[in-house]
C-alpha positions in Angstrom: 35.3 -52.8 63.7 36.4 -51.6 66.8 37.2 -48.0 67.7 38.7 -45.4 70.2 37.3 -42.2 70.7 38.7 -39.7 72.5 40.4 -38.0 74.3 37.7 -36.4 75.9 38.4 -34.0 79.4 35.9 -35.2 81.1 33.5 -38.8 80.4 30.3 -38.6 82.5 29.7 -42.0 82.6 26.9 -42.8 85.4 28.4 -46.6 85.1 27.1 -47.6 88.9 24.7 -44.3 89.5 21.7 -45.2 91.6 18.4 -45.5 89.7 16.5 -43.8 92.7 16.7 -40.8 95.2 19.0 -38.1 95.4 22.4 -37.7 94.0 25.8 -35.9 94.4 28.3 -35.2 92.1 30.5 -38.1 93.3 27.7 -40.3 92.2 28.3 -39.3 88.4 31.2 -41.9 87.6 33.3 -39.1 85.8 36.6 -40.0 84.1 39.0 -37.5 83.3 41.3 -37.5 80.1 39.7 -40.5 79.0 38.4 -42.3 75.9 35.8 -44.9 74.6 36.5 -48.4 73.1 33.4 -49.2 70.7 32.4 -52.2 68.7 29.7 -52.6 66.5 27.7 -49.7 68.3 28.2 -51.1 71.7 30.8 -49.8 74.4 33.3 -52.2 75.1 35.3 -49.9 77.8 35.9 -46.6 79.2 39.1 -45.8 80.5 42.1 -43.6 80.4 42.6 -42.7 76.7 46.6 -43.4 76.5 46.0 -46.9 77.7 43.1 -47.7 75.2 45.2 -46.6 72.5 48.1 -48.9 73.7 46.3 -51.9 74.7 44.7 -52.2 71.1 46.9 -53.6 68.3 46.7 -50.9 65.6 43.3 -49.5 66.4 41.1 -47.6 64.3 41.1 -44.0 66.8 38.9 -40.9 66.4 40.8 -38.2 67.8 39.1 -35.2 69.4 40.8 -31.9 69.5 40.0 -29.7 72.4 38.4 -29.1 75.5 35.2 -31.6 75.5 33.0 -33.3 78.0 31.4 -36.2 76.8 28.1 -38.0 78.5 25.0 -40.2 77.5 22.7 -39.0 74.9 19.5 -37.5 76.1 16.5 -39.5 76.3 13.6 -37.3 76.4 10.7 -39.8 77.6 7.5 -37.5 77.1 6.8 -35.3 74.0 3.9 -35.0 71.5 6.3 -33.9 68.6 3.5 -35.1 65.9 1.1 -32.6 65.3 -0.4 -29.9 62.5 -1.2 -25.5 63.1 -0.4 -23.3 65.7 -1.9 -22.7 69.3 0.0 -19.3 69.6 -3.8 -18.0 70.1 -4.2 -20.3 73.3 -1.1 -18.7 74.4 -2.3 -15.1 74.3 -5.8 -16.1 75.5 -4.0 -17.6 78.7 -2.1 -14.8 79.2 -5.2 -12.9 79.1 -6.6 -14.5 81.7 -8.5 -17.7 80.5 -7.4 -20.7 82.0 -6.4 -24.1 80.1 -9.6 -25.8 81.2 -11.8 -22.9 80.0 -9.9 -22.7 76.4 -10.6 -26.2 76.0 -14.1 -26.1 77.3 -14.9 -23.7 74.8 -13.4 -26.1 72.1 -9.8 -24.7 71.8 -6.7 -26.1 73.0 -6.2 -29.8 72.4 -9.3 -30.0 70.2 -7.8 -27.1 68.2 -4.9 -29.1 67.3 -7.2 -32.6 66.5 -8.9 -30.2 63.7 -5.7 -29.6 62.4 -4.3 -32.7 62.3 -7.3 -34.4 60.9 -6.7 -32.1 57.9 -3.0 -33.1 57.5 -1.8 -35.6 55.1 0.8 -38.3 56.6 3.4 -36.4 54.3 2.7 -33.3 55.9 3.3 -34.8 59.6 6.1 -37.0 58.5 7.9 -33.7 56.9 7.2 -31.7 60.2 8.0 -34.6 62.5 11.7 -35.1 60.7 12.5 -31.2 61.0 11.5 -31.7 64.9 13.7 -34.6 65.2 16.6 -32.8 63.3 16.5 -30.2 66.1 16.2 -32.4 69.1 19.2 -33.9 67.6 20.9 -30.7 67.7 19.8 -30.4 71.4 21.3 -33.8 71.7 18.6 -36.2 72.3 19.2 -39.5 70.7 15.8 -41.3 72.1 12.4 -39.6 72.0 9.1 -40.9 73.2 6.3 -39.5 71.1 2.6 -39.8 71.8 -0.4 -39.8 69.1 -3.6 -38.1 70.9 -4.5 -35.4 68.4 -6.1 -38.2 66.2 -9.1 -38.9 68.6 -10.6 -41.2 66.1 -9.4 -44.7 64.3 -8.3 -42.8 61.3 -6.7 -40.0 62.5 -5.1 -42.1 65.8 -3.6 -44.8 63.4 -2.5 -42.2 61.1 -0.5 -40.7 64.0 0.9 -44.0 65.1 2.0 -45.0 61.3 3.7 -41.5 61.0 5.9 -42.1 64.1 6.6 -46.3 62.6 7.6 -44.9 59.4 9.8 -42.1 60.5 11.5 -44.2 63.1 12.8 -46.4 59.9 14.1 -43.0 57.9 15.9 -41.8 60.6 18.9 -42.9 62.9 17.8 -41.7 66.3 15.2 -43.8 68.2 11.2 -43.3 68.2 9.4 -44.7 71.0 5.7 -44.6 70.1 2.7 -44.0 72.8 -0.8 -44.7 71.9 -2.9 -41.8 73.8 -6.3 -42.1 72.4 -7.8 -41.4 75.5 -6.3 -37.9 75.5 -9.5 -35.6 75.8 -13.2 -36.9 74.9 -14.0 -35.6 71.0 -17.3 -34.1 70.7 -20.4 -36.4 70.1 -19.3 -39.0 72.6 -20.0 -39.4 76.5 -16.7 -40.0 77.9 -17.6 -43.7 78.7 -18.5 -44.2 75.3 -16.0 -42.9 74.2 -13.4 -45.1 75.9 -15.4 -48.1 75.2 -14.8 -47.0 71.5 -11.1 -47.0 72.1 -11.2 -50.1 73.1 -13.2 -52.0 70.5 -12.2 -50.0 67.3 -8.8 -48.4 67.9 -6.5 -50.2 70.5 -6.4 -53.6 68.9 -4.9 -52.3 65.7 -2.9 -49.5 67.8 -1.2 -52.4 69.4 0.3 -53.3 66.0 2.2 -49.7 66.3 3.0 -49.1 69.9 3.5 -51.2 73.0 2.6 -48.1 75.3 -0.6 -46.7 76.2 -1.7 -43.3 78.2 -4.4 -41.7 79.2 -4.8 -37.9 80.5 -6.3 -38.2 84.0 -8.2 -35.2 85.3 -11.7 -33.8 85.8 -12.1 -32.3 82.3 -10.4 -35.4 80.4 -10.8 -39.3 82.0 -11.3 -38.9 85.8 -9.8 -41.9 87.8 -13.4 -44.0 88.3 -13.8 -43.8 84.5 -10.0 -44.2 83.3 -9.4 -47.3 85.6 -11.4 -50.0 84.0 -10.1 -48.4 80.6 -6.4 -48.6 81.8 -6.8 -52.0 83.4 -8.5 -53.5 79.5 -5.3 -51.7 78.1 -3.0 -53.7 80.4 -4.9 -56.9 79.5 -4.3 -56.3 75.8 -0.6 -56.0 76.7 -0.1 -52.5 76.6 2.5 -50.8 79.1 1.1 -47.6 80.9 2.0 -44.2 81.3 -0.4 -41.8 82.8 -0.9 -37.8 82.5 -1.3 -37.4 86.3 -1.7 -34.9 88.6 -1.4 -32.0 86.5 -4.0 -29.8 87.9 -5.5 -32.0 90.5 -4.1 -35.3 92.4 -5.5 -39.0 91.8 -3.4 -39.5 88.7 -0.7 -40.4 90.4 -1.8 -42.8 92.9 -3.7 -44.5 90.0 -0.5 -45.0 88.1 1.1 -46.3 90.9 -1.7 -48.7 91.7 -1.8 -50.2 88.0 1.3 -50.7 87.9 2.7 -48.0 85.4 6.0 -47.3 84.0 5.7 -43.6 84.9 3.3 -40.8 85.6 3.9 -37.9 84.1 3.3 -33.8 85.2 2.7 -34.2 88.6 2.3 -30.3 89.5 -0.8 -31.1 91.9 0.9 -34.2 93.4 0.3 -34.3 97.5 2.8 -35.2 99.9 1.2 -38.6 100.4 1.3 -39.7 96.8 5.1 -38.3 96.8 5.9 -40.8 99.5 4.2 -43.6 97.4 6.7 -42.7 94.9 9.6 -43.8 96.7 8.3 -47.2 97.6 7.1 -47.9 94.0 8.6 -48.9 90.9 6.9 -46.2 88.7 9.1 -43.4 87.5 8.2 -39.9 88.6 8.4 -37.8 85.2 8.1 -34.0 85.4 7.4 -31.5 82.7 9.2 -28.4 83.3 8.2 -27.0 79.9 4.5 -27.1 80.8 4.8 -25.2 83.8 6.6 -22.5 81.4 4.1 -22.4 78.9 1.4 -22.6 81.4 2.8 -20.3 84.1 2.4 -22.7 86.2 4.4 -23.9 89.5 6.9 -26.4 88.5 6.3 -30.0 89.9 7.8 -31.1 93.4 10.8 -31.9 92.1 13.2 -32.0 95.1 10.8 -33.4 97.5 9.9 -36.1 95.0 14.0 -36.9 94.9 14.3 -36.7 98.6 11.3 -39.3 98.7 13.3 -41.8 97.1 11.7 -41.8 93.8 13.3 -42.3 90.5 13.1 -39.2 88.8 13.0 -38.3 85.1 12.4 -35.1 83.3 10.9 -34.9 80.0 10.2 -31.5 77.6 6.7 -32.3 76.7 7.1 -31.2 73.3 3.6 -30.0 72.0 1.9 -27.1 70.1 -0.3 -25.9 73.3 1.3 -25.9 76.7 4.7 -26.8 76.0 6.1 -25.2 72.5 9.3 -24.7 73.7 10.9 -28.2 73.4 14.5 -27.5 74.6 15.3 -30.2 77.0 18.4 -29.0 78.1 17.3 -25.2 78.6 14.3 -26.4 80.7 16.4 -28.7 82.7 18.5 -25.4 83.7 15.6 -23.5 84.8 14.2 -26.2 86.8 17.6 -27.2 88.6 17.6 -23.6 89.8 14.1 -23.3 90.6 14.1 -26.7 92.6 17.9 -26.8 93.7 19.0 -29.9 91.8 22.1 -31.2 91.6 24.0 -31.5 88.2 23.9 -35.4 89.1 20.3 -35.7 89.8 19.2 -33.2 86.6 21.4 -35.3 84.4 20.2 -38.8 85.7 16.9 -37.4 84.9 17.4 -37.2 80.9 19.4 -40.3 80.6 19.5 -43.6 82.2 16.4 -42.5 84.4 14.6 -41.4 81.6 15.7 -44.6 79.7 13.8 -46.4 82.6 10.5 -44.8 82.3 10.6 -46.4 78.7 11.5 -50.0 79.6 15.0 -49.5 78.0 17.9 -50.9 79.9 20.7 -50.2 77.0 21.4 -46.8 77.0 21.8 -44.0 79.3 25.4 -45.2 80.8 28.4 -44.9 79.1 29.6 -48.3 80.3 30.3 -51.3 79.0 27.8 -53.5 77.0 25.5 -50.0 76.6 24.9 -48.6 73.4 27.2 -46.0 72.2 24.7 -43.5 72.5 26.7 -40.1 73.4 27.3 -36.5 72.8 30.0 -34.1 73.2 30.2 -30.5 74.5 33.1 -28.1 73.8 33.9 -27.2 77.4 36.2 -28.5 79.6 33.8 -28.6 82.7 30.5 -30.5 82.9 29.0 -27.9 85.0 28.9 -25.4 82.4 26.6 -27.7 80.5 23.5 -26.5 83.0 25.0 -23.3 84.1 24.5 -22.0 80.4 20.7 -23.2 80.6 20.5 -24.4 76.9 22.8 -22.0 75.2 25.8 -24.3 75.1 24.9 -27.1 72.8 26.6 -30.4 71.9 29.0 -30.3 68.7 29.1 -34.1 68.5 26.2 -36.7 68.6 27.1 -40.2 68.2 23.9 -42.9 68.0 24.7 -46.6 68.3 28.5 -45.7 67.3 27.7 -43.6 64.1 28.7 -40.0 64.3 25.6 -38.3 63.4 26.6 -34.6 64.0 30.5 -33.1 64.0 30.4 -29.4 64.3 32.4 -27.7 61.6 32.9 -24.6 63.7 
């Protein structure tokens, strides 16, 4: 059944906003005093509210009271939201002077979470994931990518992917699974042997649960010369590629672009040469401000990537170790201030450009034929959202036309 929803003080449509490069407010496609006509979860039209109501014979109307800004639902294109245990001890150790790499080498870090996940049941992991999804929804996230990578063996990597797959059928938001068996090398393996094990024993089964594969490209994890043949084999198995790239050292971003990966994520250590490559490639540059905040590192060169013409997405990296914050809007407000990003650039990075990093073309814009995945903020001015750095939350959220959140305040 068709429905007209509105009026909204402003609707940020991104109807014709460019997929790559810098953006200004004029690129956002803002429509004022507007509404949305929706049919079966898909947008039919966005336009002046009064006209939409008058042009539709006896329309079902959902009237919105008070000032509200409507924008596309947020897409978080890089998370690790399935985990068990806590890494609060890592945070204290880093703040006492130990590096991320030193903690990992001592058996902590990712390997500590691997131990906790191995001890957890699927039921435990599903319950925790449900709670994290609810929190993400309250922050405005309607689509989230979720990686495995805390299993590091066939049983537990598949357990994590099964959790994502099963929970995706139990919630109304969308979960996009990614196989990250090549996160770090577990004890008892040489790295080349472990990658061979993943290809022989895990990847064929993982392909039944995920269409995307990731690898952590670093000297302490999997250096370029080992990762390249593994990634080529994964591509031949039919996986789309995304890479943890250039977090502590360069090389991963260039590999991602060479391999035709959907995205290269992190990029804190990306060089000027690699920045230029993004501008001429189809690989999305995904920056993760939550990891910079959690590790006390510099932010990725976001402004330079945009100026070079990159398709730039922003994701939370929500995980128990380096990025436990998980609040995508708060991270965006902070990143925008530090990297001098316009609101258009920032919002694009968590809507249609982030969807592009996941290979999704049906969301992230409020325009005809797109899914009505949308969030409304109780304000009259879109600029308030980033200005308040995550403290202004949406009070309404729609997923495929269904109203999932409506504040009672």
